[in-house]
PDB file of N, CA, C and O in Angstrom, chain B, residues numbered from 101:
ATOM      1  N   MET B 101      10.283  -0.466  -1.007  1.00  0.00           N
ATOM      2  CA  MET B 101       8.857  -0.274  -0.846  1.00  0.00           C
ATOM      3  C   MET B 101       8.122  -1.585  -0.640  1.00  0.00           C
ATOM      4  O   MET B 101       7.046  -1.615  -0.044  1.00  0.00           O
ATOM      5  N   ASP B 102       8.699  -2.659  -1.131  1.00  0.00           N
ATOM      6  CA  ASP B 102       8.000  -3.929  -1.007  1.00  0.00           C
ATOM      7  C   ASP B 102       8.064  -4.495   0.398  1.00  0.00           C
ATOM      8  O   ASP B 102       7.564  -5.595   0.636  1.00  0.00           O
ATOM      9  N   LYS B 103       8.672  -3.767   1.346  1.00  0.00           N
ATOM     10  CA  LYS B 103       8.719  -4.223   2.727  1.00  0.00           C
ATOM     11  C   LYS B 103       7.448  -3.880   3.490  1.00  0.00           C
ATOM     12  O   LYS B 103       7.166  -4.481   4.526  1.00  0.00           O
ATOM     13  N   TYR B 104       6.688  -2.933   2.994  1.00  0.00           N
ATOM     14  CA  TYR B 104       5.440  -2.578   3.663  1.00  0.00           C
ATOM     15  C   TYR B 104       4.393  -3.645   3.396  1.00  0.00           C
ATOM     16  O   TYR B 104       4.293  -4.181   2.292  1.00  0.00           O
ATOM     17  N   LYS B 105       3.617  -3.942   4.425  1.00  0.00           N
ATOM     18  CA  LYS B 105       2.554  -4.933   4.303  1.00  0.00           C
ATOM     19  C   LYS B 105       1.468  -4.412   3.381  1.00  0.00           C
ATOM     20  O   LYS B 105       1.077  -3.247   3.454  1.00  0.00           O
ATOM     21  N   LYS B 106       0.988  -5.288   2.513  1.00  0.00           N
ATOM     22  CA  LYS B 106      -0.092  -4.932   1.597  1.00  0.00           C
ATOM     23  C   LYS B 106      -1.239  -5.913   1.798  1.00  0.00           C
ATOM     24  O   LYS B 106      -1.029  -7.124   1.866  1.00  0.00           O
ATOM     25  N   ILE B 107      -2.432  -5.389   1.891  1.00  0.00           N
ATOM     26  CA  ILE B 107      -3.626  -6.212   2.021  1.00  0.00           C
ATOM     27  C   ILE B 107      -4.414  -6.069   0.725  1.00  0.00           C
ATOM     28  O   ILE B 107      -4.871  -4.981   0.376  1.00  0.00           O
ATOM     29  N   LEU B 108      -4.562  -7.182   0.022  1.00  0.00           N
ATOM     30  CA  LEU B 108      -5.235  -7.205  -1.274  1.00  0.00           C
ATOM     31  C   LEU B 108      -6.598  -7.857  -1.113  1.00  0.00           C
ATOM     32  O   LEU B 108      -6.710  -8.936  -0.531  1.00  0.00           O
ATOM     33  N   TYR B 109      -7.632  -7.203  -1.626  1.00  0.00           N
ATOM     34  CA  TYR B 109      -8.972  -7.792  -1.564  1.00  0.00           C
ATOM     35  C   TYR B 109      -9.839  -7.253  -2.695  1.00  0.00           C
ATOM     36  O   TYR B 109      -9.529  -6.231  -3.308  1.00  0.00           O
ATOM     37  N   TRP B 110     -10.926  -7.960  -2.955  1.00  0.00           N
ATOM     38  CA  TRP B 110     -11.892  -7.561  -3.966  1.00  0.00           C
ATOM     39  C   TRP B 110     -12.935  -6.652  -3.338  1.00  0.00           C
ATOM     40  O   TRP B 110     -13.447  -6.953  -2.259  1.00  0.00           O
ATOM     41  N   SER B 111     -13.256  -5.550  -3.992  1.00  0.00           N
ATOM     42  CA  SER B 111     -14.278  -4.628  -3.516  1.00  0.00           C
ATOM     43  C   SER B 111     -15.490  -4.717  -4.439  1.00  0.00           C
ATOM     44  O   SER B 111     -15.420  -4.345  -5.610  1.00  0.00           O
ATOM     45  N   GLU B 112     -16.580  -5.206  -3.907  1.00  0.00           N
ATOM     46  CA  GLU B 112     -17.824  -5.252  -4.675  1.00  0.00           C
ATOM     47  C   GLU B 112     -18.305  -3.841  -5.007  1.00  0.00           C
ATOM     48  O   GLU B 112     -18.807  -3.591  -6.103  1.00  0.00           O
ATOM     49  N   ASP B 113     -18.149  -2.923  -4.054  1.00  0.00           N
ATOM     50  CA  ASP B 113     -18.595  -1.541  -4.264  1.00  0.00           C
ATOM     51  C   ASP B 113     -17.867  -0.875  -5.427  1.00  0.00           C
ATOM     52  O   ASP B 113     -18.474  -0.167  -6.231  1.00  0.00           O
ATOM     53  N   ASP B 114     -16.555  -1.110  -5.505  1.00  0.00           N
ATOM     54  CA  ASP B 114     -15.740  -0.476  -6.543  1.00  0.00           C
ATOM     55  C   ASP B 114     -15.601  -1.337  -7.790  1.00  0.00           C
ATOM     56  O   ASP B 114     -15.188  -0.856  -8.845  1.00  0.00           O
ATOM     57  N   ASN B 115     -15.950  -2.613  -7.660  1.00  0.00           N
ATOM     58  CA  ASN B 115     -15.789  -3.573  -8.748  1.00  0.00           C
ATOM     59  C   ASN B 115     -14.335  -3.631  -9.218  1.00  0.00           C
ATOM     60  O   ASN B 115     -14.052  -3.717 -10.413  1.00  0.00           O
ATOM     61  N   LYS B 116     -13.427  -3.583  -8.252  1.00  0.00           N
ATOM     62  CA  LYS B 116     -11.979  -3.615  -8.506  1.00  0.00           C
ATOM     63  C   LYS B 116     -11.282  -4.316  -7.355  1.00  0.00           C
ATOM     64  O   LYS B 116     -11.856  -4.515  -6.284  1.00  0.00           O
ATOM     65  N   PHE B 117     -10.036  -4.685  -7.598  1.00  0.00           N
ATOM     66  CA  PHE B 117      -9.180  -5.167  -6.526  1.00  0.00           C
ATOM     67  C   PHE B 117      -8.576  -3.952  -5.836  1.00  0.00           C
ATOM     68  O   PHE B 117      -8.148  -3.005  -6.495  1.00  0.00           O
ATOM     69  N   LEU B 118      -8.543  -3.982  -4.520  1.00  0.00           N
ATOM     70  CA  LEU B 118      -7.959  -2.893  -3.738  1.00  0.00           C
ATOM     71  C   LEU B 118      -6.763  -3.410  -2.957  1.00  0.00           C
ATOM     72  O   LEU B 118      -6.720  -4.573  -2.556  1.00  0.00           O
ATOM     73  N   VAL B 119      -5.801  -2.537  -2.750  1.00  0.00           N
ATOM     74  CA  VAL B 119      -4.643  -2.827  -1.911  1.00  0.00           C
ATOM     75  C   VAL B 119      -4.558  -1.727  -0.874  1.00  0.00           C
ATOM     76  O   VAL B 119      -4.526  -0.542  -1.206  1.00  0.00           O
ATOM     77  N   GLU B 120      -4.521  -2.133   0.392  1.00  0.00           N
ATOM     78  CA  GLU B 120      -4.307  -1.190   1.489  1.00  0.00           C
ATOM     79  C   GLU B 120      -2.915  -1.413   2.055  1.00  0.00           C
ATOM     80  O   GLU B 120      -2.423  -2.540   2.099  1.00  0.00           O
ATOM     81  N   VAL B 121      -2.284  -0.324   2.487  1.00  0.00           N
ATOM     82  CA  VAL B 121      -0.964  -0.389   3.110  1.00  0.00           C
ATOM     83  C   VAL B 121      -1.142   0.130   4.534  1.00  0.00           C
ATOM     84  O   VAL B 121      -1.089   1.339   4.763  1.00  0.00           O
ATOM     85  N   PRO B 122      -1.356  -0.785   5.506  1.00  0.00           N
ATOM     86  CA  PRO B 122      -1.743  -0.371   6.863  1.00  0.00           C
ATOM     87  C   PRO B 122      -0.756   0.563   7.564  1.00  0.00           C
ATOM     88  O   PRO B 122      -1.172   1.426   8.337  1.00  0.00           O
ATOM     89  N   GLU B 123       0.540   0.406   7.307  1.00  0.00           N
ATOM     90  CA  GLU B 123       1.519   1.256   8.002  1.00  0.00           C
ATOM     91  C   GLU B 123       1.492   2.704   7.515  1.00  0.00           C
ATOM     92  O   GLU B 123       1.965   3.600   8.213  1.00  0.00           O
ATOM     93  N   LEU B 124       0.945   2.936   6.333  1.00  0.00           N
ATOM     94  CA  LEU B 124       0.916   4.274   5.747  1.00  0.00           C
ATOM     95  C   LEU B 124      -0.537   4.748   5.678  1.00  0.00           C
ATOM     96  O   LEU B 124      -1.283   4.356   4.782  1.00  0.00           O
ATOM     97  N   ALA B 125      -0.921   5.575   6.612  1.00  0.00           N
ATOM     98  CA  ALA B 125      -2.311   6.004   6.758  1.00  0.00           C
ATOM     99  C   ALA B 125      -2.895   6.522   5.447  1.00  0.00           C
ATOM    100  O   ALA B 125      -2.346   7.427   4.820  1.00  0.00           O
ATOM    101  N   GLY B 126      -4.019   5.930   5.047  1.00  0.00           N
ATOM    102  CA  GLY B 126      -4.725   6.365   3.861  1.00  0.00           C
ATOM    103  C   GLY B 126      -4.118   5.904   2.550  1.00  0.00           C
ATOM    104  O   GLY B 126      -4.595   6.295   1.485  1.00  0.00           O
ATOM    105  N   CYS B 127      -3.087   5.087   2.599  1.00  0.00           N
ATOM    106  CA  CYS B 127      -2.404   4.641   1.389  1.00  0.00           C
ATOM    107  C   CYS B 127      -3.138   3.435   0.802  1.00  0.00           C
ATOM    108  O   CYS B 127      -3.132   2.348   1.379  1.00  0.00           O
ATOM    109  N   MET B 128      -3.774   3.648  -0.363  1.00  0.00           N
ATOM    110  CA  MET B 128      -4.547   2.605  -1.036  1.00  0.00           C
ATOM    111  C   MET B 128      -4.354   2.725  -2.538  1.00  0.00           C
ATOM    112  O   MET B 128      -4.064   3.800  -3.063  1.00  0.00           O
ATOM    113  N   ALA B 129      -4.520   1.596  -3.217  1.00  0.00           N
ATOM    114  CA  ALA B 129      -4.472   1.572  -4.673  1.00  0.00           C
ATOM    115  C   ALA B 129      -5.520   0.590  -5.167  1.00  0.00           C
ATOM    116  O   ALA B 129      -6.007  -0.252  -4.412  1.00  0.00           O
ATOM    117  N   ASP B 130      -5.860   0.709  -6.452  1.00  0.00           N
ATOM    118  CA  ASP B 130      -6.818  -0.235  -7.022  1.00  0.00           C
ATOM    119  C   ASP B 130      -6.330  -0.708  -8.380  1.00  0.00           C
ATOM    120  O   ASP B 130      -5.349  -0.200  -8.923  1.00  0.00           O
ATOM    121  N   GLY B 131      -7.047  -1.703  -8.917  1.00  0.00           N
ATOM    122  CA  GLY B 131      -6.722  -2.223 -10.235  1.00  0.00           C
ATOM    123  C   GLY B 131      -7.778  -3.215 -10.683  1.00  0.00           C
ATOM    124  O   GLY B 131      -8.548  -3.732  -9.874  1.00  0.00           O
ATOM    125  N   ASN B 132      -7.804  -3.473 -11.975  1.00  0.00           N
ATOM    126  CA  ASN B 132      -8.759  -4.430 -12.517  1.00  0.00           C
ATOM    127  C   ASN B 132      -8.351  -5.875 -12.255  1.00  0.00           C
ATOM    128  O   ASN B 132      -9.190  -6.775 -12.282  1.00  0.00           O
ATOM    129  N   THR B 133      -7.062  -6.098 -12.002  1.00  0.00           N
ATOM    130  CA  THR B 133      -6.550  -7.429 -11.666  1.00  0.00           C
ATOM    131  C   THR B 133      -5.730  -7.304 -10.387  1.00  0.00           C
ATOM    132  O   THR B 133      -5.315  -6.204 -10.024  1.00  0.00           O
ATOM    133  N   PRO B 134      -5.493  -8.421  -9.703  1.00  0.00           N
ATOM    134  CA  PRO B 134      -4.633  -8.348  -8.510  1.00  0.00           C
ATOM    135  C   PRO B 134      -3.239  -7.804  -8.845  1.00  0.00           C
ATOM    136  O   PRO B 134      -2.672  -7.018  -8.085  1.00  0.00           O
ATOM    137  N   GLU B 135      -2.701  -8.226  -9.978  1.00  0.00           N
ATOM    138  CA  GLU B 135      -1.363  -7.781 -10.383  1.00  0.00           C
ATOM    139  C   GLU B 135      -1.326  -6.275 -10.626  1.00  0.00           C
ATOM    140  O   GLU B 135      -0.382  -5.596 -10.223  1.00  0.00           O
ATOM    141  N   GLU B 136      -2.352  -5.766 -11.282  1.00  0.00           N
ATOM    142  CA  GLU B 136      -2.421  -4.328 -11.549  1.00  0.00           C
ATOM    143  C   GLU B 136      -2.540  -3.539 -10.241  1.00  0.00           C
ATOM    144  O   GLU B 136      -1.886  -2.509 -10.074  1.00  0.00           O
ATOM    145  N   ALA B 137      -3.364  -4.017  -9.325  1.00  0.00           N
ATOM    146  CA  ALA B 137      -3.529  -3.337  -8.036  1.00  0.00           C
ATOM    147  C   ALA B 137      -2.206  -3.314  -7.263  1.00  0.00           C
ATOM    148  O   ALA B 137      -1.860  -2.302  -6.653  1.00  0.00           O
ATOM    149  N   LEU B 138      -1.471  -4.424  -7.290  1.00  0.00           N
ATOM    150  CA  LEU B 138      -0.185  -4.469  -6.593  1.00  0.00           C
ATOM    151  C   LEU B 138       0.844  -3.554  -7.258  1.00  0.00           C
ATOM    152  O   LEU B 138       1.608  -2.882  -6.565  1.00  0.00           O
ATOM    153  N   ARG B 139       0.873  -3.521  -8.582  1.00  0.00           N
ATOM    154  CA  ARG B 139       1.778  -2.596  -9.290  1.00  0.00           C
ATOM    155  C   ARG B 139       1.437  -1.152  -8.930  1.00  0.00           C
ATOM    156  O   ARG B 139       2.323  -0.346  -8.646  1.00  0.00           O
ATOM    157  N   ASN B 140       0.149  -0.840  -8.947  1.00  0.00           N
ATOM    158  CA  ASN B 140      -0.285   0.516  -8.612  1.00  0.00           C
ATOM    159  C   ASN B 140       0.071   0.869  -7.169  1.00  0.00           C
ATOM    160  O   ASN B 140       0.377   2.022  -6.863  1.00  0.00           O
ATOM    161  N   SER B 141       0.031  -0.127  -6.286  1.00  0.00           N
ATOM    162  CA  SER B 141       0.359   0.141  -4.880  1.00  0.00           C
ATOM    163  C   SER B 141       1.812   0.578  -4.729  1.00  0.00           C
ATOM    164  O   SER B 141       2.117   1.398  -3.863  1.00  0.00           O
ATOM    165  N   GLU B 142       2.708   0.053  -5.546  1.00  0.00           N
ATOM    166  CA  GLU B 142       4.112   0.465  -5.472  1.00  0.00           C
ATOM    167  C   GLU B 142       4.264   1.943  -5.843  1.00  0.00           C
ATOM    168  O   GLU B 142       5.056   2.664  -5.236  1.00  0.00           O
ATOM    169  N   ILE B 143       3.508   2.382  -6.832  1.00  0.00           N
ATOM    170  CA  ILE B 143       3.542   3.793  -7.242  1.00  0.00           C
ATOM    171  C   ILE B 143       2.998   4.671  -6.116  1.00  0.00           C
ATOM    172  O   ILE B 143       3.578   5.706  -5.790  1.00  0.00           O
ATOM    173  N   ILE B 144       1.888   4.251  -5.531  1.00  0.00           N
ATOM    174  CA  ILE B 144       1.250   5.029  -4.470  1.00  0.00           C
ATOM    175  C   ILE B 144       2.122   5.078  -3.218  1.00  0.00           C
ATOM    176  O   ILE B 144       2.194   6.111  -2.553  1.00  0.00           O
ATOM    177  N   ILE B 145       2.780   3.973  -2.897  1.00  0.00           N
ATOM    178  CA  ILE B 145       3.693   3.961  -1.744  1.00  0.00           C
ATOM    179  C   ILE B 145       4.818   4.964  -1.969  1.00  0.00           C
ATOM    180  O   ILE B 145       5.141   5.741  -1.070  1.00  0.00           O
ATOM    181  N   ALA B 146       5.416   4.955  -3.153  1.00  0.00           N
ATOM    182  CA  ALA B 146       6.504   5.888  -3.460  1.00  0.00           C
ATOM    183  C   ALA B 146       6.026   7.330  -3.342  1.00  0.00           C
ATOM    184  O   ALA B 146       6.730   8.174  -2.787  1.00  0.00           O
ATOM    185  N   GLU B 147       4.842   7.615  -3.858  1.00  0.00           N
ATOM    186  CA  GLU B 147       4.297   8.974  -3.773  1.00  0.00           C
ATOM    187  C   GLU B 147       3.979   9.356  -2.337  1.00  0.00           C
ATOM    188  O   GLU B 147       4.212  10.495  -1.932  1.00  0.00           O
ATOM    189  N   TRP B 148       3.443   8.407  -1.556  1.00  0.00           N
ATOM    190  CA  TRP B 148       3.126   8.662  -0.156  1.00  0.00           C
ATOM    191  C   TRP B 148       4.404   9.032   0.588  1.00  0.00           C
ATOM    192  O   TRP B 148       4.438  10.023   1.317  1.00  0.00           O
ATOM    193  N   LEU B 149       5.466   8.227   0.403  1.00  0.00           N
ATOM    194  CA  LEU B 149       6.732   8.472   1.096  1.00  0.00           C
ATOM    195  C   LEU B 149       7.364   9.786   0.661  1.00  0.00           C
ATOM    196  O   LEU B 149       7.900  10.523   1.489  1.00  0.00           O
ATOM    197  N   GLU B 150       7.306  10.081  -0.622  1.00  0.00           N
ATOM    198  CA  GLU B 150       7.854  11.337  -1.145  1.00  0.00           C
ATOM    199  C   GLU B 150       7.133  12.544  -0.551  1.00  0.00           C
ATOM    200  O   GLU B 150       7.768  13.523  -0.159  1.00  0.00           O
ATOM    201  N   THR B 151       5.815  12.468  -0.486  1.00  0.00           N
ATOM    202  CA  THR B 151       5.024  13.569   0.069  1.00  0.00           C
ATOM    203  C   THR B 151       5.302  13.751   1.557  1.00  0.00           C
ATOM    204  O   THR B 151       5.453  14.877   2.030  1.00  0.00           O
ATOM    205  N   ALA B 152       5.368  12.643   2.296  1.00  0.00           N
ATOM    206  CA  ALA B 152       5.656  12.721   3.730  1.00  0.00           C
ATOM    207  C   ALA B 152       7.017  13.355   3.975  1.00  0.00           C
ATOM    208  O   ALA B 152       7.169  14.186   4.870  1.00  0.00           O
ATOM    209  N   GLU B 153       8.000  12.961   3.183  1.00  0.00           N
ATOM    210  CA  GLU B 153       9.345  13.520   3.328  1.00  0.00           C
ATOM    211  C   GLU B 153       9.347  15.010   2.999  1.00  0.00           C
ATOM    212  O   GLU B 153       9.965  15.808   3.705  1.00  0.00           O
ATOM    213  N   MET B 154       8.657  15.378   1.931  1.00  0.00           N
ATOM    214  CA  MET B 154       8.585  16.779   1.507  1.00  0.00           C
ATOM    215  C   MET B 154       7.926  17.647   2.592  1.00  0.00           C
ATOM    216  O   MET B 154       8.319  18.796   2.793  1.00  0.00           O
ATOM    217  N   LEU B 155       6.927  17.093   3.284  1.00  0.00           N
ATOM    218  CA  LEU B 155       6.220  17.836   4.322  1.00  0.00           C
ATOM    219  C   LEU B 155       6.898  17.742   5.689  1.00  0.00           C
ATOM    220  O   LEU B 155       6.439  18.349   6.657  1.00  0.00           O
ATOM    221  N   GLY B 156       7.987  16.982   5.762  1.00  0.00           N
ATOM    222  CA  GLY B 156       8.710  16.827   7.020  1.00  0.00           C
ATOM    223  C   GLY B 156       8.002  15.929   8.017  1.00  0.00           C
ATOM    224  O   GLY B 156       8.238  16.026   9.221  1.00  0.00           O
ATOM    225  N   ARG B 157       7.144  15.064   7.530  1.00  0.00           N
ATOM    226  CA  ARG B 157       6.423  14.144   8.416  1.00  0.00           C
ATOM    227  C   ARG B 157       7.246  12.886   8.665  1.00  0.00           C
ATOM    228  O   ARG B 157       8.086  12.491   7.857  1.00  0.00           O
ATOM    229  N   GLU B 158       6.978  12.287   9.790  1.00  0.00           N
ATOM    230  CA  GLU B 158       7.670  11.051  10.142  1.00  0.00           C
ATOM    231  C   GLU B 158       7.244   9.932   9.196  1.00  0.00           C
ATOM    232  O   GLU B 158       6.060   9.768   8.904  1.00  0.00           O
ATOM    233  N   ILE B 159       8.218   9.171   8.725  1.00  0.00           N
ATOM    234  CA  ILE B 159       7.931   8.047   7.837  1.00  0.00           C
ATOM    235  C   ILE B 159       7.930   6.776   8.680  1.00  0.00           C
ATOM    236  O   ILE B 159       8.950   6.416   9.268  1.00  0.00           O
ATOM    237  N   PRO B 160       6.788   6.099   8.737  1.00  0.00           N
ATOM    238  CA  PRO B 160       6.698   4.882   9.558  1.00  0.00           C
ATOM    239  C   PRO B 160       7.616   3.787   9.028  1.00  0.00           C
ATOM    240  O   PRO B 160       7.788   3.622   7.820  1.00  0.00           O
ATOM    241  N   HIS B 161       8.193   3.051   9.958  1.00  0.00           N
ATOM    242  CA  HIS B 161       8.980   1.884   9.581  1.00  0.00           C
ATOM    243  C   HIS B 161       8.020   0.738   9.317  1.00  0.00           C
ATOM    244  O   HIS B 161       6.959   0.643   9.933  1.00  0.00           O
ATOM    245  N   TYR B 162       8.401  -0.114   8.409  1.00  0.00           N
ATOM    246  CA  TYR B 162       7.553  -1.266   8.118  1.00  0.00           C
ATOM    247  C   TYR B 162       7.588  -2.233   9.301  1.00  0.00           C
ATOM    248  O   TYR B 162       8.564  -2.280  10.051  1.00  0.00           O
ATOM    249  N   LYS B 163       6.521  -2.996   9.454  1.00  0.00           N
ATOM    250  CA  LYS B 163       6.412  -3.969  10.539  1.00  0.00           C
ATOM    251  C   LYS B 163       6.523  -5.363   9.953  1.00  0.00           C
ATOM    252  O   LYS B 163       5.826  -5.706   8.998  1.00  0.00           O
ATOM    253  N   ASN B 164       7.388  -6.150  10.522  1.00  0.00           N
ATOM    254  CA  ASN B 164       7.540  -7.531  10.078  1.00  0.00           C
ATOM    255  C   ASN B 164       6.838  -8.413  11.094  1.00  0.00           C
ATOM    256  O   ASN B 164       7.419  -8.766  12.121  1.00  0.00           O
ATOM    257  N   ASN B 165       5.585  -8.774  10.813  1.00  0.00           N
ATOM    258  CA  ASN B 165       4.791  -9.571  11.746  1.00  0.00           C
ATOM    259  C   ASN B 165       4.893 -11.065  11.513  1.00  0.00           C
ATOM    260  O   ASN B 165       4.346 -11.847  12.289  1.00  0.00           O
ATOM    261  N   LEU B 166       5.585 -11.477  10.455  1.00  0.00           N
ATOM    262  CA  LEU B 166       5.681 -12.885  10.126  1.00  0.00           C
ATOM    263  C   LEU B 166       6.673 -13.564  11.049  1.00  0.00           C
ATOM    264  O   LEU B 166       7.858 -13.231  11.046  1.00  0.00           O
ATOM    265  N   MET B 167       6.202 -14.505  11.831  1.00  0.00           N
ATOM    266  CA  MET B 167       7.066 -15.246  12.739  1.00  0.00           C
ATOM    267  C   MET B 167       7.506 -16.560  12.107  1.00  0.00           C
ATOM    268  O   MET B 167       8.665 -16.958  12.222  1.00  0.00           O
ATOM    269  N   TYR B 168       6.579 -17.223  11.445  1.00  0.00           N
ATOM    270  CA  TYR B 168       6.857 -18.516  10.814  1.00  0.00           C
ATOM    271  C   TYR B 168       6.179 -18.563   9.465  1.00  0.00           C
ATOM    272  O   TYR B 168       5.157 -17.914   9.243  1.00  0.00           O
ATOM    273  N   ALA B 169       6.759 -19.336   8.569  1.00  0.00           N
ATOM    274  CA  ALA B 169       6.146 -19.497   7.252  1.00  0.00           C
ATOM    275  C   ALA B 169       5.983 -20.977   6.955  1.00  0.00           C
ATOM    276  O   ALA B 169       5.483 -21.342   5.890  1.00  0.00           O
TER     277      ALA B 169
END
């Protein structure tokens, strides 16, 4: 699950850290700290993938956009 790209940012509206997973439509998690939001994102990713599989939907492959570090 940690292969999916995660975008972590602070939301003033929610007063929480949010994590979006762009490859998985609508997959988001939140938390009071960056660490909590990232931990929660792993749970949400697993649930997203489980639900997609159960419904027979295509599971997107993760995208590796990093060329250089």
